[in-house]
N, C-alpha and C positions, 0 to 999 in steps of 0.2 A: 470637634467632629463636624464635618460639613453636612449640609442639608441633604444631599443625595444619600449619604450613609445612614442618616437618621430615618429617612423615608424607607430605605431598604430594610432597616431593622424592624420598623413597624410592619412592613409587608411580611417579613419573616415570621413575626409573632402572630399575625393574623392567619397566615398559612398554617402555622403549627397548630393554632386553635381549631381551624377547620378540619385538619387531619385528625386531631385528637377527638373531636366531636364525632366524626365519621367512624373512627375505630370504636368508640363507645357504643354507637348505634349498632354496629355490626355485632358487638359482643352481647347486646341485649335483645337481639331479634328472635332468638329461639331457634329450634331445630327446623331444618328444611322439610316441608311437607310435600310441596309440588313445585317443580321447576318447568316453566314453559320453554319449549325448545325453539320457539320463534325468535328469529334474529340472533341466535347464538353465534353465528359466524361473525356478524358485525361486532358483537361483544368481544369476541376473541381478537378481532383485528384491532379494536380500540385498546384493549389491554396490551397487545404487542406494541402498538404505536407508543403508548406511554412508557412502556418498559425501555424501548429504544431511546426515548427522550431522556429518561433517567440516566442511562449509560452515557449518552453524549454529555449531559451536564456534569456527571461525575468526572469524566475525562477532562472537560474544560476546567473544572474546579482544581483538579490535580495539576494541570498545566499552569494555571494561574498561581497555584501555590509554589510550584517549582521555579517559576519566573519571578517570585517575590512581588507579584502584583496582586495584593490582597483586596484591592478595591472591588473586584468583580466576584469574589468568593461569596459574599453575602447574597448577591443576585443568583448565583449558582445554587446556593442552599434554598433560596425561595423557589426556584423552578423545580428542584428535586422534591420539595415538599408538595408543591402543586401536582406534580406528576404522581406521587404516591397517593395523594388524595383522589386523583382521577382513576387510578388503578383500583383502589378500594371501592369507589363509588360505581365504577363501570363493571366490576366483576359480578354484579347482581343484575340479572335481567329481570324478567317478570317471574316473581317467586311468591308462593304462598308459604308463610312461615308460621311458627307456633304463636308468635306475639304480634303478627301483622302481615302486611304484604308489601313487596317491592313493586313499584310501578312507576313508569316515567322517570326513572333515575332517583326516586325518593322512597323512603320507608314510611309507611303509614300504619300506625297502631290500629288494632281492631276498633277501638273507640272512635277513630276518625272515619271509618268506613260507614257511610250512611245507608247505602243500599247496593244491591247488585241485581243484574238481570241477564238472562241468556238471550243475546240478540241474534245469534246464529247457533246451529246445533253444537258447534265446538268453540264458540266465542262467548266469553262472559264479560260484561261491562260492570266496573266498579265505580260508584260515585262516592267521592271522599270530600271531607271538609278540611280545608287548609286555612292557614292564617290569612292569606290574601284572597284566595278564591273560595267562595262559599260552596259552590257545586261543581267541583272539578271531577272529570271522569276520564278513565282510560280503559282500554280493552286488553283482554288476555286470550290468546288462542291456545287451546289445550288439545292434546291428543284424545281421541275418542275413548280410549281405554281408561283414561284418567278422569273422565267426566263425573262418574259416580263419586269418586273420592273427593273431587273438588266441591261438588254439590254438598256432600256430607260435612266437609270442613267449613265451608262458608256458612251453612245453616247453623253450625255449632257456635261460630264466633260473631256473626253479624246479627244484630238484634232487629 
């Protein structure tokens, strides 16, 4: 087995593990309480982009299979896995969920949320603790009619 195939297999395994971790996180985040409508257009564009990439890689994989050139199929599988990972990760914009919040492309359990504050009438800022960044923060713009529900939910879960 030559070195390129070994490296590609390792990349495939890592991509599969990343995708599996993201699917596990999605299954454990709990029900949706509030979804911020901000940047929903860009989220949909991103999901569409990655879906098109998956289709292209599937076609390329099929063509390689039909031409009996198996050397690139492993790389096609890698890109399909990465695309699925990005679709799963990108499908969550800013959301408040039962077991935590999605923000900046990551899911934070309530135990990681250190504080919150209303910086504008419809904008809430969360400060979270992560592995590498001690005091990381991100903002959430919320519709005025959902402000009371957000406030109630955040007070319930953030200590």
